C-alpha positions in Angstrom: 22.1 7.3 3.9 18.8 7.3 5.8 16.1 7.8 3.5 12.8 9.3 5.0 11.5 10.0 1.3 7.9 8.8 1.2 8.6 5.8 -1.1 10.9 4.1 -1.8 12.1 4.7 1.7 14.2 3.2 4.0 14.0 -0.8 3.8 13.4 -3.0 6.8 16.5 -3.5 8.7 16.1 -7.2 8.7 16.1 -7.2 4.8 19.7 -8.3 4.3 19.3 -11.2 6.4 16.1 -12.3 4.8 17.8 -12.1 1.5 20.6 -13.9 2.3 18.2 -16.6 3.5 16.2 -16.3 0.2 19.7 -17.1 -1.6 20.5 -20.0 0.2 17.3 -21.5 0.1 17.1 -21.6 -3.6 13.9 -20.5 -3.8 15.1 -17.7 -6.2 15.9 -20.2 -8.4 12.5 -22.1 -8.5 10.2 -21.5 -11.4 6.7 -20.1 -10.7 4.9 -23.4 -11.3 7.2 -25.3 -9.1 5.8 -27.0 -5.9 8.6 -24.6 -3.6 6.9 -21.9 -5.1 3.4 -22.8 -5.1 4.1 -23.2 -1.2 5.9 -19.8 -1.0 2.6 -18.3 -2.2 0.4 -20.1 0.1 2.7 -19.3 3.3 2.6 -15.6 2.5 -1.2 -15.5 1.4 -1.8 -17.3 4.9 0.5 -14.7 6.5 -1.1 -11.8 4.8 -4.4 -12.9 5.6 -3.8 -13.1 9.7 -1.6 -10.1 9.8 -4.1 -7.6 8.1 -7.1 -9.6 9.1 -8.4 -10.2 5.6 -11.8 -11.9 5.2 -11.6 -15.7 4.2 -13.3 -15.1 0.7 -10.8 -12.5 -0.6 -8.2 -13.6 -2.7 -4.5 -12.1 -3.0 -2.6 -11.3 -6.2 0.9 -10.0 -7.3 1.3 -7.5 -9.9 4.4 -5.0 -10.7 3.0 -1.4 -9.0 -0.1 0.1 -7.6 0.0 2.0 -10.9 -0.7 -1.3 -12.7 -3.8 -2.0 -10.4 -5.3 1.3 -12.0 -4.7 -0.1 -15.1 -6.3 -3.5 -14.3 -9.2 -2.0 -12.4 -9.7 0.5 -15.2 -10.1 -2.3 -18.0 -12.8 -4.1 -16.0 -14.5 -2.3 -13.8 -14.5 1.2 -15.4 -17.1 -0.7 -17.6 -19.7 -0.1 -14.8 -20.5 3.2 -13.5 -17.2 4.4 -11.3 -17.1 7.2 -8.8 -13.7 8.5 -7.8 -13.5 10.3 -4.5 -10.2 11.9 -4.4 -8.5 15.2 -2.6 -4.8 14.8 -4.1 -2.5 14.1 -7.2 -2.5 10.4 -6.9 -6.1 10.0 -6.4 -6.7 12.0 -9.4 -4.3 10.0 -11.2 -6.2 6.9 -10.8 -9.3 9.0 -12.0 -7.5 10.2 -15.4 -6.3 6.7 -15.9 -9.7 5.2 -15.3 -11.6 7.9 -17.4 -9.2 7.5 -20.4 -10.1 3.9 -20.8 -14.0 4.6 -20.1 -15.0 8.3 -20.5 -18.7 7.6 -20.6 -19.0 5.5 -17.3 -16.1 7.2 -15.1 -17.0 10.7 -13.2 -14.8 12.3 -10.6 -15.8 14.0 -7.5 -12.6 16.1 -5.8 -13.1 17.1 -2.4 -11.2 19.7 -0.3 -8.1 18.1 1.4 -9.2 20.0 4.7 -12.1 17.9 5.0 -13.5 14.3 4.7 -16.5 13.7 2.1 -20.1 12.6 3.8 -20.0 9.2 3.9 -23.3 9.3 2.1 -25.2 6.9 -0.4 -23.8 7.7 -4.2 -25.2 6.4 -7.3 -22.4 4.5 -8.4 -21.8 1.0 -9.2 -18.0 1.4 -8.0 -16.8 3.8 -5.8 -12.8 4.2 -5.9 -11.0 5.7 -2.6 -7.0 6.7 -1.9 -6.8 5.7 1.7 -3.9 8.1 2.5 -3.0 10.7 -0.1 0.7 10.8 -0.3 0.7 13.8 -2.4 -0.4 15.9 0.5 -0.4 13.7 3.5 -4.3 13.2 4.2 -6.1 9.9 5.1 -9.7 8.8 5.6 -10.1 7.1 9.1 -11.2 3.3 9.4 -14.3 4.6 10.9 -15.0 6.7 7.6 -14.5 3.7 5.6 -16.9 1.6 7.7 -19.6 4.1 7.4 -19.4 4.4 3.7 -19.6 0.6 3.4 -22.9 0.8 5.6 -24.3 3.2 3.2 -22.9 1.6 -0.1 -23.5 -2.2 0.8 -24.1 -3.2 -3.0 -21.5 -1.1 -4.6 -17.7 -2.2 -5.2 -15.3 -0.3 -3.3 -11.6 0.2 -4.1 -9.1 1.3 -2.1 -5.4 2.6 -2.8 -3.8 1.9 0.7 -0.1 2.4 -0.9 0.9 4.9 1.8 -0.8 3.0 4.9 -1.1 -0.7 4.2 1.5 -2.2 6.7 1.4 0.9 9.2 -2.3 1.4 9.7 -4.7 -0.8 10.9 -7.5 -1.0 8.1 -11.1 -2.4 8.2 -10.4 -4.5 5.1 -14.0 -5.8 5.2 -15.1 -2.2 4.5 -13.7 -2.5 0.7 -14.1 -5.3 -1.8 -10.4 -4.2 -3.5 -7.4 -3.4 -1.9 -4.1 -2.6 -3.3 -0.7 -1.1 -2.4 2.7 -0.9 -3.9 5.4 -2.7 -1.0 8.1 0.5 -1.3 6.4 2.4 1.6 4.8 0.9 4.8 6.2 -2.7 4.0 9.8 -1.5 4.0 10.6 -3.6 0.7 12.5 -2.7 -2.6 9.9 -1.1 -5.2 9.0 -3.4 -8.0 5.9 -5.5 -6.5 2.3 -4.8 -5.6 -0.3 -6.6 -3.8 -3.8 -6.7 -5.0 -6.5 -8.2 -2.8 -10.3 -8.7 -3.7 -13.5 -10.0 -2.2 -15.2 -13.0 -3.8 -18.1 -10.9 -4.7 -16.2 -8.6 -6.8 -13.9 -11.4 -8.5 -17.1 -13.1 -9.7 -18.5 -10.1 -11.2 -15.2 -9.5 -13.2 -15.5 -13.2 -14.4 -18.7 -11.9 -16.7 -16.6 -8.9 -18.0 -14.9 -9.2 -21.3 -11.9 -6.6 -21.1 -9.6 -8.5 -23.9 -6.6 -8.0 -21.8 -4.1 -10.1 -20.4 -3.8 -9.7 -16.7 -7.4 -9.6 -15.9 -9.1 -10.2 -12.2 -10.7 -13.3 -13.8 -7.2 -14.5 -15.2 -5.2 -13.8 -11.6 -7.8 -15.5 -9.6 -7.7 -18.9 -12.0 -4.1 -18.8 -11.2 -4.4 -18.0 -7.1 -6.6 -20.9 -7.1 -3.4 -23.1 -7.7 -1.1 -20.4 -5.8 0.4 -19.6 -9.2 0.7 -16.5 -11.3 -0.2 -15.1 -14.4 3.5 -14.4 -15.3 6.9 -14.6 -13.7 6.2 -13.2 -10.5 9.1 -10.8 -8.4 9.5 -14.3 -6.2 12.1 -12.3 -4.2 9.5 -9.7 -3.3 7.1 -12.2 -2.4 9.5 -14.2 0.0 10.4 -10.8 1.8 6.7 -9.9 2.2 6.4 -13.3 4.1 9.8 -13.0 6.1 8.9 -9.2 7.1 5.2 -10.0 8.0 6.0 -13.1 9.7 8.3 -11.3 12.2 6.8 -7.9 12.6 5.0 -6.9 16.0 1.2 -7.0 15.7 -0.6 -4.0 13.4 -2.4 -2.7 15.9 0.7 -2.0 18.4 2.6 -0.7 15.2 -0.2 1.4 14.3 -0.3 3.1 18.0 3.2 3.9 17.7 3.4 5.3 14.3 0.1 7.4 15.2 1.9 8.6 18.6 5.0 9.3 16.6 2.9 11.3 14.1 1.7 13.6 16.8 5.2 14.5 17.8 6.1 15.2 14.3 3.0 17.8 14.1 3.8 19.2 17.4 7.3 19.9 16.2 6.5 21.2 13.3 3.6 23.8 14.6 6.1 25.2 17.1 8.7 25.9 14.1 9.2 29.5 13.3 9.9 28.5 9.6 7.7 25.8 8.8 3.9 24.8 9.6 1.8 21.7 8.7 0.4 21.4 5.2 -2.7 20.2 6.9 -4.5 22.0 9.7 -7.7 20.2 10.3 -6.0 17.2 12.8 -8.3 15.0 11.7 -7.3 14.4 8.6 -3.8 14.6 9.0 -1.8 11.2 7.8 -0.3 9.3 10.2 2.3 7.8 7.9 3.0 11.1 5.5 4.0 14.3 7.4 3.7 17.2 5.0 5.5 20.5 6.0 4.6 23.8 4.6 7.0 26.8 4.0 9.2 29.5 2.3 10.3 27.3 -1.0 14.0 28.9 0.0 13.7 27.7 3.5 12.6 24.1 1.9 15.8 23.9 -0.5 18.2 25.1 2.7 16.6 22.4 4.6 16.5 19.5 2.3 20.0 20.3 1.7 21.1 20.5 5.3 19.6 17.1 5.9 21.7 15.5 2.6 24.7 16.8 4.2 24.0 14.7 7.4 23.2 11.8 5.1 19.3 11.9 5.7 16.8 12.2 2.8 13.4 14.1 3.3 11.0 13.6 0.3 9.9 16.9 -2.2 6.5 18.2 -2.7 4.4 16.9 -4.9 1.8 17.9 -7.3 0.2 21.6 -6.4 2.2 21.9 -3.4 5.6 20.7 -5.0 7.5 23.9 -4.3 5.9 25.0 -1.2 6.3 21.3 1.1 8.5 18.6 1.8 7.4 15.2 3.1 8.7 12.8 5.8 7.8 9.5 5.7 6.6 7.6 9.1 7.0 4.3 8.2 7.7 1.3 10.5 11.5 0.6 9.2 12.2 4.0 10.6 14.7 3.2 13.6 13.8 5.5 16.8 17.3 7.2 16.8 16.8 7.6 13.0 13.6 9.4 13.8 15.0 11.4 17.0 18.0 12.7 15.1 16.1 14.0 11.7 13.3 15.7 14.5 17.1 17.3 15.9 17.9 18.7 12.8 14.6 20.2 12.3 14.2 21.7 15.7 17.5 23.4 15.2 17.2 24.7 11.6 16.5 28.3 11.7 
């Protein structure tokens, strides 16, 4: 079975060897205060920082999911004046999580999924974004993020990059917080997320008393020792280290996926039954291809793929019944992509 579901999705093809290496190394039996784990954390952070070009004054934390990241950020930064810019179901869920904690300090500003919001100066202390909206297959460009940073130098900017981290080259210095679950572009099993924070947001959070356990301050206190606040997903950390250590450069990978996305959209535009959900090419996602059609045709195509042992994603949110989604992630192999495209081209 080959999964093109937009997460959890196809695993990195080298994972079975990495898992065996992890078992044989003994790291999975080490506790999270041991020298062996501390060294693994250090090696992973060095690799993550280099691969994604993360500024030196940022920190890396490991938590359970991007959903937990919403909660951590809501508990602390929600006490400031927050603004959520979103155009889809996952961005809206992040907003709803935050407003449930702090209804008086959090506002949402939805924008049309076919357009980028204007990169302007906002009267907010914290600006929350979903860089790649998994629900509808849209994205905010790196240039847009840079412009937003320039116009809001004092605000803390947080970015949910769950559907793009590991598949797109992103301007890390343009936000104070980046987070993502690992089961999409990173090609890892679900059950872990990375959370990266700048020094200035860490210093702010140290002054905020939320009364919760997994605070930025407590995560940072352990990070300085290359330890964690809780028993972590050691296998997930090891696999992240191995995958990023042996992947091709991110810019090259991003270019490949971008070209592949163009091919997907071109095929869909020519199809007699389907069309891209997003018509504005400037905001289409490079990693989540969302296809619109008649619900009965969509069901037939999903079943046809399943018969060939290929899984594609259901629609989500408002477009649940009228769309399907195809992941365009690094772990998908060229022959697998070609076969799924063949199924699409010949489906009538």
